[in-house]
Legacy VTK file of the C-alpha trace (Angstrom):
# vtk DataFile Version 3.0
C-alpha trace
ASCII
DATASET POLYDATA
POINTS 128 float
-17.680 22.623 -20.584
-17.679 19.046 -21.830
-14.322 17.423 -22.455
-15.389 15.355 -25.433
-17.503 12.498 -26.608
-17.908 9.513 -24.282
-15.969 7.192 -26.608
-13.096 9.684 -26.744
-12.987 9.867 -22.953
-12.940 6.050 -22.729
-10.092 5.847 -25.245
-8.025 8.343 -23.257
-8.734 6.527 -19.985
-7.752 3.148 -21.466
-4.552 4.627 -22.933
-3.504 5.823 -19.480
-4.449 2.535 -17.799
-1.824 0.690 -15.792
-0.680 -2.394 -17.726
0.786 -4.216 -14.719
-1.036 -7.433 -13.779
-2.930 -7.257 -10.509
-5.502 -8.991 -8.353
-7.882 -7.377 -5.906
-9.943 -8.960 -3.150
-12.761 -6.892 -1.704
-14.443 -7.453 1.650
-11.804 -9.890 2.945
-12.672 -10.969 6.502
-9.368 -9.871 7.996
-8.590 -6.526 9.594
-6.451 -4.062 7.690
-3.675 -3.989 10.288
-3.347 -7.789 10.337
-3.298 -7.923 6.528
-0.643 -5.174 6.343
1.714 -7.166 8.591
1.629 -10.094 6.141
1.799 -7.857 3.052
4.877 -6.031 4.339
6.783 -9.320 4.603
6.276 -10.162 0.910
6.455 -6.683 -0.638
9.309 -6.416 -3.159
10.028 -10.158 -3.181
9.827 -12.415 -6.221
6.696 -14.548 -6.532
8.306 -17.923 -5.787
9.881 -16.803 -2.512
6.732 -14.884 -1.527
4.613 -18.029 -1.940
7.136 -19.924 0.197
6.965 -17.267 2.897
3.158 -17.253 2.874
2.959 -21.046 3.077
4.738 -21.028 6.458
3.344 -17.778 7.882
1.058 -18.503 10.854
-0.735 -15.162 10.600
-4.452 -14.537 10.233
-4.577 -13.338 6.615
-1.751 -15.430 5.176
-4.022 -18.018 3.482
-6.191 -15.270 1.957
-3.174 -13.358 0.637
-1.558 -16.551 -0.694
-4.688 -17.313 -2.699
-4.788 -13.718 -3.976
-1.122 -13.867 -5.035
-1.769 -17.076 -7.004
-4.649 -15.295 -8.721
-2.402 -12.342 -9.628
0.188 -14.735 -11.099
-2.528 -16.452 -13.157
-3.699 -13.037 -14.397
-0.132 -12.196 -15.432
0.314 -15.461 -17.324
-3.079 -15.571 -19.041
-3.892 -11.908 -19.688
-0.439 -10.330 -20.084
1.535 -13.351 -21.335
4.267 -12.920 -18.710
6.488 -15.663 -17.325
5.868 -16.404 -13.643
9.602 -16.903 -12.958
10.408 -13.255 -13.735
7.580 -11.702 -11.712
7.975 -9.840 -8.442
5.528 -8.050 -6.148
5.649 -4.376 -7.076
2.879 -3.135 -4.773
0.850 -4.796 -2.050
-1.555 -2.867 0.127
-4.732 -3.228 2.156
-7.436 -0.596 2.442
-10.165 -0.452 5.056
-13.521 -2.001 4.221
-16.849 -1.817 6.043
-17.177 -3.319 9.516
-19.756 -5.928 10.429
-21.430 -4.917 13.660
-22.281 -7.727 16.071
-23.575 -7.825 19.646
-21.901 -9.806 22.420
-23.939 -10.568 25.533
-22.257 -9.465 28.757
-22.993 -9.801 32.444
-26.144 -8.410 34.089
-28.114 -8.036 30.865
-25.687 -5.720 29.122
-24.554 -6.050 25.529
-21.272 -4.912 24.007
-20.819 -4.155 20.333
-18.167 -6.063 18.384
-16.857 -4.826 15.047
-15.701 -7.536 12.668
-13.418 -5.623 10.343
-13.024 -6.206 6.619
-10.405 -4.979 4.162
-9.796 -4.587 0.454
-6.455 -6.201 -0.475
-4.612 -5.425 -3.735
-1.470 -7.067 -5.133
0.262 -5.595 -8.214
3.026 -7.556 -9.964
5.732 -6.482 -12.385
8.574 -7.989 -14.427
12.150 -7.864 -13.131
LINES 1 129
128 0 1 2 3 4 5 6 7 8 9 10 11 12 13 14 15 16 17 18 19 20 21 22 23 24 25 26 27 28 29 30 31 32 33 34 35 36 37 38 39 40 41 42 43 44 45 46 47 48 49 50 51 52 53 54 55 56 57 58 59 60 61 62 63 64 65 66 67 68 69 70 71 72 73 74 75 76 77 78 79 80 81 82 83 84 85 86 87 88 89 90 91 92 93 94 95 96 97 98 99 100 101 102 103 104 105 106 107 108 109 110 111 112 113 114 115 116 117 118 119 120 121 122 123 124 125 126 127
């Protein structure tokens, strides 16, 4: 049985929508495990200290995540009208994306397959 008219369903979905500012990067060229190591260091921290941590983190995905965090802060300021000084990282997670399959030539005419992993990274902010 149908739940209701399409516009009614959209209204209900938008009413239940999460109002926290967020930024999502799909198909980032960093593996999920490497991204999670960087995300775990900044999870729960305020935005200013998290940007300081990311600036001096020599990990693979640190530059990507730093850029994504700046985008989430801009979303909070422009779309939600929040002050960047009172923001902290509520959630930060990385999900697995598709792998790019490549071939690496090996000795005696063989070829090994290499998987270049991608991930979908999401950062959700909140007020203190």
